[in-house]
N, C-alpha and C positions, 0 to 999 in steps of 0.2 A: 592124706595130705593134699594130693592133687584134686581129689574129688571135692573136698571142702572148698578149695579155691574155685573150682568150676561152678559149684552151687552158689558161691558168692557172686561170681560173674553173672550167672543167670538171674539172680535176684536183682542185681543192678539193672540189667537189660529190661526185665519185666517191669521194674519201677519206672524206668525211662519211658517205656511204651505206655504205661498207665498215665504218666504225666502228659504225653503226647495226645492220648485219647481224650483226656479231660480238657486240654487246651482247645482241641478241635471242637468238642461239644460246646464249650462255653463260648467260643468264637461264633459258632453257628447260632447259638441262642441270642447273641447280642446283635446279629445282623437283621436288617429289615426284610420282611417278606417280599416286598416288591423288588428288592435288589436281586433276589434269586430269579424272578421272572425276567427282569431287565437284562440280566447276564445270560439268559437262555440256558439256565441250569435247571436241575430238578427242583421241586418245591422245597421250601424251608422245612416242612413237616417230614418229607422224605429223608433229608439230611439229619434232622434231629432224631428220628427213629433209628437210622443207621448208626449214627455216632453214639447215641445213647445206649443202644444194644452193645456197642463196642466197649463202652466204659463198664457196663454190667459184666461183660465177658471177662474183662481184666480183673474186676473186683471179686467176682464169684468164682470164676474158673469152672469149666465144665469137664468133669472126668472123662477120659477117653477121647473126646474131640477137642480138648483144650488147645493143643498146639495148632491144629488145623484152623480152628476159629480165631486164634490169635493172629495167624497169618492173614486171614481174610480181613480182620479188623485193621491190621497194620496197612494193608493195601487200601482200604477205604479211607483211612486217615491220610495217607500219602496223596491219594487222589484229591481229597478235600484241600490239602495244603498247597499242592502245586497247580491245580486246575480251578477249583471252585473259588477259593479264597482270593486269589489275585483278580479274578473276574469280578467278584463282589467289590473289591477295593476300587477297581477301575470305574465301575458305575457309581461309586460313591455310596455304597450300601452300609450305612451305620458307622458309628464311632469315628467321626471326623472325615468321612468321605474318602476320596482318592488322595493320591500323593500331591497332585496339583489342583488346587482349588481356585486359583486366580485371585484377583482383588475385587473389591466392590465396584471399581470403575471400569471393569472389563466389559466390552461390548461384544456383539456377535462375531466381529472380525479381529478382536484383539483389544489391547488396552486403549481406553479413551484418554487422550492427553489434553482435553479442553481446547482444542482448536490451535494448538501451538505448532 
């Protein structure tokens, strides 16, 4: 009885980790290549390979090394989420740019109010 509940919990956790890995991979696919360079992070290809292998590890599962590889993949996903993704958003890399985009009347020192 307890073992079946534990197996259910593990299944839910691994499905959550799979969803996280897929989200990170898709997010990296949708970002621009130059945003990775502008944010001074590794290249887009590096992150696509790393996150893509992570999705494959979750989908296929590797006997013997499965748990260890899952931990490595989770760490890579967390690094992408808390370090790389915010830097890409800040430099305006893909999908709407950063949080603050300003208006079309903004000049180099702030908004232009037409001489008022």
